[in-house]
TORDREN-827386 format. One record per residue (C-alpha): residue number from 1; residue in one letter; x, y, z. Coordinates in steps of 0.25 Angstrom, whole numbers. Layout:
<sites>
 pos code     u     v     w
 NUM    A     X     Y     Z
...
</sites>
This chain:
<sites>
 pos code     u     v     w
   1    M     0     0     0
   2    T     5    14    -3
   3    L     7    25     7
   4    R    -5    32     1
   5    G   -14    19     4
   6    R    -9    17    18
   7    L   -12    32    21
   8    T   -25    31    15
   9    A   -29    18    23
  10    A   -24    25    36
  11    F   -33    37    33
  12    L   -45    28    31
  13    A   -42    20    42
  14    V   -39    31    52
  15    V   -47    43    47
  16    L   -58    38    38
  17    G   -64    28    48
  18    P   -67    38    60
  19    V   -72    47    48
  20    L   -81    36    44
  21    L   -85    32    58
  22    G   -89    47    60
  23    A   -96    48    47
  24    L  -105    36    51
  25    L  -109    43    64
  26    V  -113    56    56
  27    G  -118    49    43
  28    S  -131    57    43
  29    T  -124    70    43
  30    M  -113    66    33
  31    A  -118    73    21
  32    A  -120    86    27
  33    V  -108    86    35
  34    D  -100    81    23
  35    R  -105    93    14
  36    S  -103   103    25
  37    R   -88    98    28
  38    S   -86    97    13
  39    A   -91   112    11
  40    E   -83   116    22
  41    R   -70   109    17
  42    L   -72   117     4
  43    G   -75   130    11
  44    L   -62   128    18
  45    A   -55   123     6
  46    A   -60   135    -2
  47    A   -55   145     9
  48    S   -41   137     9
  49    V   -41   139    -7
  50    R   -44   153    -6
  51    T   -34   155     5
  52    S   -23   148    -2
  53    V   -25   154   -15
  54    D   -25   168    -8
  55    A   -12   164    -1
  56    L    -6   161   -14
  57    C   -10   173   -21
  58    Q    -6   181    -8
  59    Q     8   174   -10
  60    L     9   177   -25
  61    R     5   191   -23
  62    A    16   192   -12
  63    A    26   187   -22
  64    A    22   196   -33
  65    D    23   207   -23
  66    A    37   204   -19
  67    V    41   204   -34
  68    A    34   217   -37
  69    L    41   223   -25
  70    V    54   221   -31
  71    A    57   235   -37
  72    D    68   231   -46
  73    Q    64   225   -59
  74    A    77   216   -60
  75    G    74   211   -46
  76    R    61   206   -49
  77    P    65   193   -55
  78    G    73   190   -43
  79    A    61   193   -34
  80    A    51   184   -43
  81    G    62   173   -42
  82    Q    62   173   -27
  83    V    47   173   -27
  84    V    47   161   -35
  85    S    58   154   -28
  86    R    51   156   -15
  87    G    38   150   -20
  88    L    30   163   -18
  89    A    26   162   -33
  90    S    29   153   -45
  91    A    30   164   -55
  92    V    31   180   -55
  93    L    27   188   -67
  94    V    30   203   -68
  95    T    23   211   -78
  96    D    23   225   -83
  97    V    11   235   -83
  98    A     8   230   -97
  99    G     7   215   -93
 100    G    20   212  -100
 101    V    29   202   -92
 102    L    41   208   -85
 103    Y    46   196   -78
 104    T    41   182   -76
 105    T    48   171   -67
 106    P    53   159   -75
 107    D    44   147   -77
 108    A    32   156   -76
 109    L    18   150   -74
 110    A     9   147   -85
 111    G    -3   157   -86
 112    P   -14   161   -84
 113    W   -11   166   -70
 114    R   -23   169   -61
 115    D   -23   181   -53
 116    C   -26   179   -37
 117    S   -35   192   -38
 118    A   -44   186   -50
 119    D   -58   182   -46
 120    E   -64   179   -59
 121    P   -63   165   -66
 122    A   -50   163   -75
 123    G   -51   162   -89
 124    G   -42   150   -90
 125    P   -34   140   -81
 126    V   -26   146   -70
 127    R   -12   143   -70
 128    A    -6   152   -59
 129    L   -11   161   -48
 130    T    -5   175   -48
 131    A    -4   187   -40
 132    R    -1   201   -46
 133    V     4   213   -40
 134    G     7   227   -46
 135    L    21   231   -50
 136    R    24   245   -46
 137    D    37   254   -45
 138    R    40   263   -34
 139    A    32   274   -40
 140    G    19   265   -41
 141    V    20   264   -55
 142    D    14   251   -60
 143    L    24   242   -67
 144    G    16   230   -69
 145    A    13   218   -60
 146    V    20   205   -53
 147    A    12   192   -53
 148    A    16   180   -45
 149    A    10   166   -49
 150    Q     8   152   -43
 151    P     4   141   -52
 152    V    -9   134   -51
 153    D    -7   121   -54
 154    P   -10   107   -49
 155    G     0   109   -37
 156    F    -7   122   -34
 157    V   -21   115   -34
 158    A   -16   103   -26
 159    R   -11   113   -16
 160    L   -24   119   -14
 161    A   -30   105   -13
 162    A   -20   102    -2
 163    V   -23   115     6
 164    T   -38   113     5
 165    G   -40    98     6
 166    V   -50    98    -5
 167    A   -49    95   -20
 168    V   -46   108   -28
 169    T   -48   110   -44
 170    L   -44   122   -51
 171    L   -53   124   -62
 172    D   -49   129   -77
 173    D   -60   140   -79
 174    A   -56   142   -94
 175    A   -58   126   -97
 176    G   -69   123   -87
 177    G   -60   112   -81
 178    V   -49   109   -71
 179    A   -36   115   -70
 180    H   -31   108   -58
 181    T   -37    99   -48
 182    T   -35    90   -36
 183    E   -48    83   -38
 184    D   -49    67   -40
 185    P   -51    64   -54
 186    G   -64    56   -51
 187    V   -71    67   -45
 188    R   -66    79   -54
 189    D   -77    80   -63
 190    A   -88    80   -52
 191    V   -80    92   -45
 192    L   -79   100   -57
 193    T   -95    98   -61
 194    A   -98   102   -47
 195    A   -89   114   -47
 196    R   -95   120   -60
 197    K  -108   120   -52
 198    V  -104   127   -39
 199    T  -103   142   -38
 200    G   -97   150   -26
 201    D   -94   144   -13
 202    R  -104   132   -15
 203    V  -100   118   -12
 204    T  -105   107   -21
 205    E  -105    92   -21
 206    T  -101    83   -33
 207    V  -108    69   -36
 208    D   -95    62   -30
 209    G   -97    69   -16
 210    R   -87    80   -17
 211    Y   -89    94   -13
 212    V   -85   105   -22
 213    R   -83   120   -21
 214    R   -78   131   -30
 215    V   -68   141   -25
 216    G   -64   154   -34
 217    P   -61   161   -42
 218    S   -62   172   -31
 219    P   -53   184   -27
 220    G   -41   178   -20
 221    Q   -44   165   -26
 222    P   -45   165   -42
 223    L   -43   150   -44
 224    P   -56   142   -48
 225    L   -55   131   -39
 226    V   -65   119   -36
 227    L   -63   112   -22
 228    S   -69    99   -19
 229    V   -69    89    -7
 230    P   -75    75    -6
 231    S   -87    72     2
 232    E   -84    66    15
 233    Q   -97    57    15
 234    P   -94    44    13
 235    P  -100    37     1
 236    G  -104    24     7
 237    L  -116    20    15
 238    Y  -120    26    28
 239    A  -126    14    34
 240    A  -113     6    33
 241    L  -105    17    37
 242    V  -104    14    52
 243    G  -100     0    50
 244    A   -89     3    40
 245    V   -84    14    49
 246    V   -83     5    61
 247    L   -75    -6    53
 248    A   -67     4    46
 249    G   -62    11    59
 250    L   -58    -2    65
 251    L   -51    -6    53
 252    A   -45     9    52
 253    V   -39     8    65
 254    A   -30    -4    63
 255    V   -26    -1    48
 256    A   -22    14    52
 257    W   -14     9    62
 258    R    -6    -1    54
 259    L    -6     8    41
 260    A    -1    20    50
 261    R    10    11    55
 262    V    15     7    41
 263    T    13    20    35
 264    T    20    29    45
 265    R    32    20    48
 266    P    40    24    35
 267    L    35    38    37
 268    V    41    38    50
 269    E    54    33    46
 270    L    55    43    34
 271    A    52    55    43
 272    G    63    50    52
 273    A    73    49    41
 274    V    69    63    36
 275    D    71    68    50
 276    R    86    62    50
 277    V    88    68    36
 278    A    83    82    41
 279    R    93    81    53
 280    G   104    79    42
 281    D   106    63    43
 282    L   106    60    28
 283    G   108    46    31
 284    A    94    43    36
 285    R    87    33    27
 286    V    72    27    28
 287    P    69    13    27
 288    V    61     9    14
 289    R    50    -1    19
 290    S    40     0     7
 291    R    40     3    -8
 292    D    28    13    -6
 293    E    29    28    -6
 294    I    36    28     8
 295    G    45    18     3
 296    R    48    27    -9
 297    L    50    39     0
 298    A    59    32     8
 299    A    68    27    -3
 300    A    68    42    -8
 301    F    71    47     6
 302    N    83    37     7
 303    R    88    41    -7
 304    M    86    55    -5
 305    T    95    55     8
 306    R   106    47     1
 307    E   106    57   -10
 308    T   106    69     0
 309    D   117    63     8
 310    S   126    62    -5
 311    Y   122    76    -9
 312    V   126    82     5
 313    Q   140    74     5
 314    A   142    79    -9
 315    L   139    93    -6
 316    T   147    93     7
 317    S   159    88     0
 318    S   157    98   -11
 319    R   155   109    -1
 320    D   167   105     8
 321    Q   175   104    -5
 322    L   171   118   -10
 323    R   174   124     4
 324    G   188   118     3
 325    H   190   124   -10
 326    L   185   137    -5
 327    A   193   137     7
 328    V   206   134    -2
 329    L   202   146   -11
 330    G   200   155     1
 331    D   213   151     8
 332    T   220   153    -6
 333    L   214   166    -9
 334    A   217   171     5
 335    S   231   166     7
 336    T   238   169    -7
 337    H   239   178   -19
 338    D   245   167   -27
 339    L   235   168   -39
 340    Q   240   155   -45
 341    R   238   147   -32
 342    I   224   153   -30
 343    L   219   149   -44
 344    R   225   135   -43
 345    V   217   134   -30
 346    I   204   140   -36
 347    L   205   131   -49
 348    H   207   118   -40
 349    S   196   121   -31
 350    A   187   124   -43
 351    I   191   111   -50
 352    A   188   103   -37
 353    A   175   110   -34
 354    T   169   107   -48
 355    G   176    94   -51
 356    A   184    99   -64
 357    R   195    91   -70
 358    A   203   104   -74
 359    G   202   118   -73
 360    A   210   131   -75
 361    V   211   146   -71
 362    L   214   157   -81
 363    L   217   171   -80
 364    V   214   182   -91
 365    D   228   187   -95
 366    G   228   197  -107
 367    G   215   191  -114
 368    V   220   177  -111
 369    L   215   167  -101
 370    V   228   161   -95
 371    G   228   149   -86
 372    R   233   151   -71
 373    C   230   138   -66
 374    S   224   125   -71
 375    E   221   111   -66
 376    G   219    98   -73
 377    L   222   103   -88
 378    D   232    92   -91
 379    G   228    86  -104
 380    R   218    96  -107
 381    W   226   106  -116
 382    P   221   106  -130
 383    A   228    98  -140
 384    A   239   102  -150
 385    G   234   111  -161
 386    A   220   114  -154
 387    L   224   127  -148
 388    P   222   140  -155
 389    D   231   151  -159
 390    A   242   141  -160
 391    A   243   139  -145
 392    D   253   129  -140
 393    P   245   116  -136
 394    A   256   111  -128
 395    R   252   117  -115
 396    P   257   112  -102
 397    A   246   107   -93
 398    D   242   112   -79
 399    A   257   117   -76
 400    D   255   128   -84
 401    P   240   134   -83
 402    A   245   146   -91
 403    A   245   138  -104
 404    L   230   139  -104
 405    R   228   152  -111
 406    V   214   155  -117
 407    P   211   169  -124
 408    V   199   176  -117
 409    G   186   173  -126
 410    R   191   161  -131
 411    G   187   146  -126
 412    V   179   144  -115
 413    V   187   150  -104
 414    G   190   162  -113
 415    A   175   165  -116
 416    V   173   164  -100
 417    A   184   174   -97
 418    A   179   183  -109
 419    T   163   182  -105
 420    G   165   181   -89
 421    E   154   170   -90
 422    P   157   156   -85
 423    C   155   144   -94
 424    R   154   129   -92
 425    G   151   117  -102
 426    R   157   107  -111
 427    V   168   110  -122
 428    D   165   108  -136
 429    P   174    98  -142
 430    A   173   105  -156
 431    A   175   119  -151
 432    E   188   127  -155
 433    P   200   124  -146
 434    T   203   137  -137
 435    G   215   132  -129
 436    E   208   128  -117
 437    P   210   114  -110
 438    R   202   102  -115
 439    C   189    99  -108
 440    E   175    94  -109
 441    T   168   103   -99
 442    Y   172   116   -93
 443    V   168   127   -84
 444    A   174   142   -84
 445    V   171   153   -75
 446    P   177   167   -76
 447    F   182   176   -64
 448    A   185   190   -64
 449    T   188   200   -53
 450    P   178   197   -41
 451    G   165   203   -46
 452    G   169   206   -60
 453    L   161   195   -66
 454    A   149   199   -58
 455    E   137   203   -66
 456    R   134   218   -64
 457    A   123   225   -71
 458    G   128   234   -83
 459    A   143   229   -80
 460    E   152   220   -89
 461    P   158   208   -82
 462    A   173   210   -79
 463    A   184   202   -87
 464    A   187   189   -81
 465    L   200   187   -74
 466    G   200   172   -78
 467    V   193   159   -79
 468    L   191   147   -70
 469    V   189   135   -79
 470    L   187   120   -76
 471    Y   186   108   -85
 472    D   179    94   -86
 473    R   172    91   -72
 474    L   174    78   -67
 475    G   164    68   -71
 476    G   162    73   -85
 477    D   150    83   -81
 478    E   149    97   -86
 479    F   151   108   -75
 480    D   138   113   -69
 481    D   133   126   -64
 482    D   138   123   -50
 483    D   152   121   -55
 484    L   150   135   -62
 485    V   146   141   -49
 486    T   158   134   -41
 487    L   167   139   -52
 488    R   162   153   -51
 489    T   167   152   -36
 490    F   181   148   -39
 491    A   181   158   -51
 492    G   178   169   -41
 493    R   189   165   -32
 494    A   199   165   -43
 495    A   194   179   -47
 496    V   196   183   -33
 497    A   210   177   -32
 498    V   214   184   -45
 499    D   209   198   -41
 500    N   216   196   -27
 501    V   229   193   -33
 502    R   229   204   -43
 503    V   224   214   -32
 504    H   235   208   -23
 505    E   246   210   -34
 506    E   241   224   -38
 507    A   240   229   -23
 508    Q   254   223   -21
 509    R   259   230   -33
 510    L   253   243   -30
 511    S   259   242   -15
 512    L   273   240   -20
 513    T   274   249   -32
 514    D   275   264   -35
 515    P   262   267   -44
 516    L   269   278   -52
 517    T   282   271   -56
 518    G   278   257   -54
 519    L   291   255   -46
 520    W   291   248   -32
 521    N   287   257   -21
 522    Y   295   260    -8
 523    R   287   250     0
 524    Y   292   238   -10
 525    L   306   245    -8
 526    R   306   243     6
 527    E   303   228     5
 528    S   312   226    -8
 529    I   324   232    -2
 530    R   322   223    11
 531    R   321   210     3
 532    E   332   214    -7
 533    V   342   217     4
 534    E   338   203    11
 535    R   340   196    -2
 536    A   354   203    -5
 537    S   358   200    10
 538    R   354   186     9
 539    F   362   183    -4
 540    G   373   192    -3
 541    R   370   202   -14
 542    M   370   216   -16
 543    L   358   226   -17
 544    S   358   240   -23
 545    V   348   251   -20
 546    L   347   263   -28
 547    A   339   275   -23
 548    L   336   284   -35
 549    D   330   298   -35
 550    L   326   307   -47
 551    D   333   320   -46
 552    R   325   333   -45
 553    F   312   326   -46
 554    K   304   337   -40
 555    T   308   346   -51
 556    V   300   337   -61
 557    N   288   338   -52
 558    D   288   352   -50
 559    T   291   355   -64
 560    W   283   345   -72
 561    G   273   340   -61
 562    H   271   327   -54
 563    A   266   320   -66
 564    A   279   323   -73
 565    G   286   317   -60
 566    D   278   305   -60
 567    A   282   303   -75
 568    V   296   305   -71
 569    L   296   295   -60
 570    A   288   285   -68
 571    E   299   286   -80
 572    F   311   285   -70
 573    A   304   272   -64
 574    R   303   266   -79
 575    R   318   269   -81
 576    L   322   264   -68
 577    R   315   250   -71
 578    G   322   250   -84
 579    E   336   251   -78
 580    I   335   240   -68
 581    R   334   224   -68
 582    E   322   216   -65
 583    V   327   212   -51
 584    D   330   227   -47
 585    L   318   234   -40
 586    A   314   249   -42
 587    F   306   257   -31
 588    R   301   271   -30
 589    Q   304   275   -17
 590    G   296   288   -18
 591    G   295   301   -26
 592    E   307   300   -35
 593    E   315   290   -27
 594    F   317   277   -32
 595    V   325   264   -27
 596    L   331   252   -35
 597    L   335   240   -28
 598    L   346   232   -36
 599    P   347   218   -31
 600    E   361   210   -32
 601    T   367   224   -37
 602    D   380   230   -32
 603    A   384   245   -31
 604    R   390   245   -45
 605    G   377   239   -52
 606    A   368   249   -44
 607    T   377   261   -49
 608    I   376   256   -64
 609    V   360   255   -61
 610    A   361   269   -55
 611    E   368   275   -67
 612    R   359   269   -77
 613    L   347   274   -70
 614    G   353   287   -70
 615    A   355   287   -84
 616    A   342   282   -88
 617    V   335   294   -81
 618    R   345   305   -85
 619    D   346   302   -99
 620    T   332   301  -103
 621    P   323   312   -98
 622    V   308   309   -95
 623    A   298   313  -105
 624    L   285   318  -100
 625    D   272   315  -107
 626    G   264   327  -111
 627    P   265   340  -119
 628    G   279   347  -120
 629    G   287   335  -120
 630    V   294   338  -106
 631    T   306   329  -103
 632    I   312   328   -88
 633    G   326   324   -87
 634    M   329   317   -74
 635    T   340   311   -66
 636    V   341   301   -55
 637    S   351   300   -42
 638    V   353   286   -37
 639    G   359   281   -24
 640    I   364   268   -23
 641    A   365   259   -10
 642    V   370   243   -10
 643    Y   367   232     0
 644    P   375   228     8
 645    D   386   239     5
 646    H   378   251     9
 647    A   367   245    20
 648    T   362   232    26
 649    T   347   234    25
 650    G   337   238    15
 651    Q   334   252    21
 652    Q   349   255    23
 653    V   352   252     8
 654    L   340   261     4
 655    D   345   272    13
 656    A   359   270     8
 657    A   354   272    -7
 658    D   346   284    -2
 659    A   358   291     4
 660    A   366   288    -9
 661    L   354   294   -16
 662    Y   355   307    -8
 663    A   370   307   -12
 664    A   367   306   -26
 665    K   358   318   -25
 666    A   367   326   -18
 667    A   379   323   -28
 668    G   371   330   -38
 669    R   359   319   -43
 670    D   359   310   -56
 671    I   370   301   -50
 672    W   370   288   -41
 673    R   378   288   -27
 674    L   382   275   -20
 675    A   378   274    -5
 676    E   390   274     5
 677    A   395   261     9
 678    R   392   257    24
 679    P   404   255    32
 680    W   407   241    35
 681    P   409   236    49
 682    L   422   231    55
 683    V   424   216    52
 684    E   434   205    56
 685    E   440   196    46
 686    I   436   182    48
 687    A   446   171    44
 688    V   441   162    32
 689    P   443   148    33
 690    A   452   142    22
 691    A   444   130    19
 692    A   429   126    20
 693    A   423   123    33
 694    S   410   116    33
 695    P   401   117    44
 696    S   396   105    52
 697    D   383   104    44
 698    G   390   105    31
 699    L   381   117    27
 700    P   388   130    22
 701    R   385   142    31
 702    A   381   156    25
 703    G   392   165    22
 704    T   402   153    19
 705    A   405   148     5
 706    I   405   133     2
 707    D   420   133    -1
 708    G   423   139    13
 709    R   426   153     8
 710    E   419   165    14
 711    S   406   170     7
 712    P   407   184     1
 713    A   397   188    11
 714    R   406   184    23
 715    V   418   191    16
 716    A   410   204    13
 717    A   407   204    28
 718    A   422   202    32
 719    V   427   214    24
 720    G   424   229    22
 721    P   422   237    10
 722    A   433   236     0
 723    D   430   247    -9
 724    P   438   259    -7
 725    D   427   267   -15
 726    A   415   262    -6
 727    G   405   272    -3
 728    R   409   283   -14
 729    P   397   287   -21
 730    D   404   293   -33
 731    V   411   279   -37
 732    P   401   272   -45
 733    V   407   257   -42
 734    A   400   245   -37
 735    R   400   243   -23
 736    S   405   230   -18
 737    G   400   222    -6
 738    P   408   223     7
 739    G   418   212     1
 740    G   420   219   -12
 741    A   412   209   -20
 742    S   400   213   -28
 743    S   387   207   -23
 744    G   378   198   -31
 745    P   379   192   -45
 746    H   382   200   -58
 747    P   369   208   -62
 748    S   361   201   -74
 749    R   362   206   -88
 750    H   350   216   -87
 751    A   357   222   -75
 752    R   364   231   -86
 753    G   378   230   -79
 754    R   374   231   -64
</sites>
């Protein structure tokens, strides 16, 4: 027996037995009571119908008001969508004053729509109920109307029947038939025949013993409905009612007890399992004891819990994996400005999150997308002769991602970079080769400066900084929209990384360079001279420092203005850079004062540089732009100091060079002067062993040569100055170290004889 049969038997045994027994006792008055009760039921049902329809109309009117209250026309579709998504209405229609449609929600309901305020019979079948409100602007001008509608379908009629507890039929006025009904097909014709004869609130009876009443159309309830209830009077004989009721009552008690036990046991088990699942125990299972509806329900419940458990485990694993990737990304972005490392972490995380087999990150460089990092591209390069523009097909694999070069606007990644729109799909095998790696499926997302690709009204999207592209998802499936959303997240991180690195590099450059001349500034001078002195001290080398000052520069500003002075300073800086090596450092100390650091250069090399700089400034006057063709002749004075001859610290060697500069100024300008040598302390000669003496551990000591002889540094510390002309600023000779030997290796070929 099915569940429906058991429940019906239980109802007959437990409920109908006492009802029949009571009906036997009041048999003489059953007909009157039956009609009275049926009429009362129909009256209550009619009131429930009016209340339900009126409540629905009020709901639709409130939904239409909510949409009409949105002042911005562009915001009404969003408000209409919210009204539909929240179930306040199934469709929203916005019309103008002339009745033209301004907006309608997707999948609009079919017409005709019946207005809630109508009280006349409709001219055709009613497909939907609607409530309309006026649409006005802030000045009160009529702009049209907003209509919210709910469908009048079999489900709607079934809900009315469930609310009222009676059978409900919706009439089709145009055809004179039935639009929707919950009536039993066996009594439908009799109910319709009786309904055509009844008017107003009267109740009539059919030949089948059913009571019928019409409801509407009327104000607040525009639907033509027919309500019917079956007669409660039993069709049997009154004389045999008493005996049947007694026998049925006795039998009902026994059967009801048995059926209730059999019926409720699986339901109790199912309810217990549902409670366990609600508390988070997805391992709950229900025993399947039969093949009826409850048995199928139990089997479906068990299958649902198993699948839900597997989905939850997969989601948990995916969530933990994504959290791990995002944590790695956050730590990498916060801990380093190494762009290559950041992009490599982003690419690896994107591949792991989407299940791709390979991928690459490309950045735009001069109209060409250049690969910055890649993974899994081994064996994916185009075959020989397949690349356009005679490109070399023998590309290296992942070891050199820069081999991946695609012009912007060409191929998949080039189109993504040019349009700023993400793209996914399958590669057409017959398409023209573009130089991209071979693949079957792909997904590519552009990234720009944070906010650059966001849509803004009236604004063009910013040019992409690069493209994040993945190839061939594991399992052979195409990349889906979820992968696209995930890849957008990682592309956003890549955009932040590129932007942060560029901002950091620009900020570092601006903080250490002079904006007028492009030379290093005084801040970087302090750091550089400390570093260079430490390096020279560590490796026993010399460091020359040149302090330069443009002669009579104030006259230039006073005569031709500060703009001319700035032009002179910029031109001097250009000539200065042209006379030094790549390893030399040039600084603007302030105003017209400049400093040069010449690593591994002795005094003679420094004087050669000073003479060459003086000639470069003196021999070619500075030509100013503008009318008149003004040229300004300039000279430069130079002060030279050498570490360790003239000082032992960076600040001291700067001070010594500055003192030599003042000496050059005092001597008439346009010349160079060497700083005075510092006095050497008295030393005691130490005997040098004639043979090599290895220490006990067999390792050489600092300052001792491998062959047992003293190193130059030890010798230099043991003797005083050997040059009788030391300290003479008018003698242009190279200064030697304390030991009389020049420090450092010979200058490189582009040092020009230094």
